OpenMM code with the backbone's topology and positions (N, CA, C; nanometers):
from openmm import Vec3, app, unit

residues = "UNK UNK UNK UNK UNK UNK UNK UNK UNK UNK UNK UNK UNK UNK UNK UNK UNK UNK UNK UNK UNK UNK UNK UNK UNK UNK UNK UNK UNK UNK UNK UNK UNK UNK UNK UNK UNK UNK UNK UNK UNK UNK UNK UNK UNK UNK UNK UNK UNK UNK UNK UNK UNK UNK UNK UNK UNK UNK".split()
positions = [
    Vec3(6.9863, 6.6669, 11.5799),
    Vec3(7.1002, 6.7134, 11.5040),
    Vec3(7.1593, 6.8360, 11.5718),
    Vec3(7.2896, 6.8469, 11.5710),
    Vec3(7.3544, 6.9621, 11.6330),
    Vec3(7.3593, 7.0772, 11.5334),
    Vec3(7.3831, 7.1955, 11.5864),
    Vec3(7.3885, 7.3127, 11.4995),
    Vec3(7.5214, 7.3163, 11.4263),
    Vec3(7.5215, 7.3624, 11.3026),
    Vec3(7.6466, 7.3687, 11.2256),
    Vec3(7.7397, 7.4772, 11.2807),
    Vec3(7.8677, 7.4546, 11.2674),
    Vec3(7.9694, 7.5483, 11.3139),
    Vec3(8.0370, 7.6095, 11.1931),
    Vec3(8.0466, 7.7423, 11.1927),
    Vec3(8.1151, 7.8103, 11.0847),
    Vec3(8.2651, 7.8022, 11.1124),
    Vec3(8.3348, 7.7222, 11.0346),
    Vec3(8.4771, 7.6993, 11.0587),
    Vec3(8.5608, 7.8238, 11.0308),
    Vec3(8.5154, 7.9091, 10.9407),
    Vec3(8.5890, 8.0331, 10.9138),
    Vec3(8.5923, 8.1221, 11.0377),
    Vec3(8.4789, 8.1320, 11.1069),
    Vec3(8.4742, 8.2139, 11.2281),
    Vec3(8.5622, 8.1557, 11.3373),
    Vec3(8.5621, 8.0246, 11.3507),
    Vec3(8.6458, 7.9597, 11.4515),
    Vec3(8.7925, 7.9850, 11.4221),
    Vec3(8.8309, 7.9715, 11.2956),
    Vec3(8.9704, 7.9929, 11.2544),
    Vec3(9.0122, 8.1376, 11.2795),
    Vec3(8.9264, 8.2330, 11.2433),
    Vec3(8.9591, 8.3741, 11.2641),
    Vec3(8.9716, 8.4073, 11.4125),
    Vec3(8.8835, 8.3536, 11.4939),
    Vec3(8.8892, 8.3801, 11.6370),
    Vec3(9.0162, 8.3214, 11.6982),
    Vec3(9.0558, 8.2027, 11.6544),
    Vec3(9.1788, 8.1409, 11.7035),
    Vec3(9.3002, 8.2259, 11.6635),
    Vec3(9.3012, 8.2776, 11.5400),
    Vec3(9.4111, 8.3643, 11.4958),
    Vec3(9.4163, 8.4937, 11.5761),
    Vec3(9.2994, 8.5507, 11.6044),
    Vec3(9.2958, 8.6730, 11.6847),
    Vec3(9.3544, 8.6490, 11.8235),
    Vec3(9.3175, 8.5368, 11.8818),
    Vec3(9.3659, 8.5054, 12.0162),
    Vec3(9.5176, 8.4863, 12.0163),
    Vec3(9.5711, 8.4201, 11.9150),
    Vec3(9.7161, 8.3988, 11.9115),
    Vec3(9.7901, 8.5303, 11.8861),
    Vec3(9.7356, 8.6166, 11.8010),
    Vec3(9.7992, 8.7472, 11.7769),
    Vec3(9.7961, 8.8327, 11.9034),
    Vec3(9.6856, 8.8280, 11.9765),
    Vec3(9.6737, 8.9039, 12.1010),
    Vec3(9.7747, 8.8534, 12.2038),
    Vec3(9.7913, 8.7223, 12.2123),
    Vec3(9.8873, 8.6652, 12.3073),
    Vec3(10.0293, 8.7073, 12.2699),
    Vec3(10.0625, 8.7034, 12.1418),
    Vec3(10.1961, 8.7443, 12.0969),
    Vec3(10.2177, 8.8928, 12.1233),
    Vec3(10.1151, 8.9740, 12.1020),
    Vec3(10.1267, 9.1177, 12.1276),
    Vec3(10.1500, 9.1451, 12.2762),
    Vec3(10.0817, 9.0712, 12.3613),
    Vec3(10.1016, 9.0885, 12.5053),
    Vec3(10.2434, 9.0499, 12.5470),
    Vec3(10.2951, 8.9409, 12.4890),
    Vec3(10.4323, 8.9004, 12.5194),
    Vec3(10.5313, 9.0070, 12.4751),
    Vec3(10.5108, 9.0630, 12.3560),
    Vec3(10.6006, 9.1670, 12.3057),
    Vec3(10.5918, 9.2936, 12.3901),
    Vec3(10.4732, 9.3256, 12.4375),
    Vec3(10.4575, 9.4446, 12.5207),
    Vec3(10.5377, 9.4303, 12.6492),
    Vec3(10.5409, 9.3110, 12.7043),
    Vec3(10.6194, 9.2888, 12.8255),
    Vec3(10.7678, 9.2916, 12.7948),
    Vec3(10.8070, 9.2303, 12.6830),
    Vec3(10.9491, 9.2178, 12.6508),
    Vec3(11.0082, 9.3497, 12.6009),
    Vec3(10.9341, 9.4223, 12.5165),
    Vec3(10.9910, 9.5389, 12.4507),
    Vec3(10.9247, 9.6696, 12.4887),
    Vec3(10.8186, 9.6637, 12.5635),
    Vec3(10.7427, 9.7839, 12.5950),
    Vec3(10.8174, 9.8786, 12.6869),
    Vec3(10.7949, 10.0060, 12.6651),
    Vec3(10.8530, 10.1085, 12.7501),
    Vec3(10.7415, 10.2021, 12.7935),
    Vec3(10.7567, 10.2580, 12.9098),
    Vec3(10.6583, 10.3547, 12.9550),
    Vec3(10.6796, 10.4862, 12.8803),
    Vec3(10.5815, 10.5722, 12.8865),
    Vec3(10.5907, 10.7011, 12.8202),
    Vec3(10.7075, 10.7821, 12.8755),
    Vec3(10.7272, 10.7742, 13.0072),
    Vec3(10.8371, 10.8460, 13.0711),
    Vec3(10.9720, 10.7973, 13.0184),
    Vec3(10.9872, 10.6670, 13.0037),
    Vec3(11.1130, 10.6123, 12.9520),
    Vec3(11.1385, 10.6594, 12.8089),
    Vec3(11.0340, 10.6601, 12.7255),
    Vec3(11.0485, 10.7062, 12.5876),
    Vec3(11.0900, 10.8534, 12.5834),
    Vec3(11.0288, 10.9362, 12.6679),
    Vec3(11.0621, 11.0783, 12.6720),
    Vec3(11.2061, 11.0992, 12.7189),
    Vec3(11.2504, 11.0205, 12.8166),
    Vec3(11.3878, 11.0327, 12.8647),
    Vec3(11.4877, 10.9947, 12.7557),
    Vec3(11.4599, 10.8878, 12.6825),
    Vec3(11.5487, 10.8475, 12.5731),
    Vec3(11.5545, 10.9542, 12.4645),
    Vec3(11.4390, 11.0128, 12.4334),
    Vec3(11.4332, 11.1176, 12.3316),
    Vec3(11.5119, 11.2402, 12.3760),
    Vec3(11.4968, 11.2797, 12.5024),
    Vec3(11.5687, 11.3955, 12.5556),
    Vec3(11.7187, 11.3699, 12.5552),
    Vec3(11.7597, 11.2489, 12.5923),
    Vec3(11.9023, 11.2150, 12.5924),
    Vec3(11.9595, 11.2196, 12.4511),
    Vec3(11.8851, 11.1697, 12.3544),
    Vec3(11.9314, 11.1717, 12.2151),
    Vec3(11.9430, 11.3154, 12.1635),
    Vec3(11.8471, 11.4000, 12.2001),
    Vec3(11.8524, 11.5400, 12.1581),
    Vec3(11.9723, 11.6109, 12.2211),
    Vec3(11.9999, 11.5824, 12.3467),
    Vec3(12.1138, 11.6437, 12.4149),
    Vec3(12.2446, 11.6013, 12.3485),
    Vec3(12.2564, 11.4739, 12.3156),
    Vec3(12.3772, 11.4247, 12.2478),
    Vec3(12.3927, 11.4919, 12.1116),
    Vec3(12.2826, 11.5069, 12.0386),
    Vec3(12.2880, 11.5706, 11.9073),
    Vec3(12.3294, 11.7173, 11.9195),
    Vec3(12.2755, 11.7886, 12.0194),
    Vec3(12.3136, 11.9288, 12.0395),
    Vec3(12.4613, 11.9394, 12.0753),
    Vec3(12.5088, 11.8509, 12.1614),
    Vec3(12.6476, 11.8519, 12.2035),
    Vec3(12.7401, 11.8260, 12.0838),
    Vec3(12.7034, 11.7305, 12.0018),
    Vec3(12.7829, 11.6988, 11.8837),
    Vec3(12.7849, 11.8164, 11.7863),
    Vec3(12.6707, 11.8789, 11.7676),
    Vec3(12.6616, 11.9934, 11.6766),
    Vec3(12.7460, 12.1104, 11.7281),
    Vec3(12.7488, 12.1299, 11.8572),
    Vec3(12.8243, 12.2404, 11.9164),
    Vec3(12.9739, 12.2201, 11.9022),
    Vec3(13.0200, 12.0984, 11.8909),
    Vec3(13.1631, 12.0717, 11.8856),
    Vec3(13.2166, 12.0506, 11.7437),
    Vec3(13.1318, 12.0765, 11.6441),
    Vec3(13.1798, 12.0634, 11.5066),
    Vec3(13.2720, 12.1795, 11.4715),
    Vec3(13.3676, 12.1504, 11.3878),
    Vec3(13.4602, 12.2550, 11.3439),
    Vec3(13.4010, 12.3365, 11.2315),
    Vec3(13.4367, 12.4623, 11.2304),
    Vec3(13.3968, 12.5503, 11.1213),
    Vec3(13.4940, 12.5294, 11.0054),
    Vec3(13.4415, 12.5108, 10.8861),
    Vec3(13.5297, 12.4956, 10.7700),
    Vec3(13.5022, 12.5965, 10.6650),
] * unit.nanometer
topology = app.Topology()
chain = topology.addChain("A")
for resn in residues:
    res = topology.addResidue(resn, chain)
    for name in ("N", "CA", "C"):
        topology.addAtom(name, app.Element.getBySymbol(name[0]), res)
C-alpha cells in the first residue's frame, strides 16, 4: 500500500507556488530600484516646492 497524501498540504503548496510566480512577474513589470524611487520622490518634492513658491499671497 502506498502512503497517504495530505491533499490540504498539496493544495497549499500549489497556491504558494502560483502566488510566488505572480509576485515575481509583478516585480519585473512594476518593480523599481531604490535609486529610481528616491529620484521620483526628490522630483515630486522639487515640483511641490516650486508650486508653493509661486502661489499668490491673498
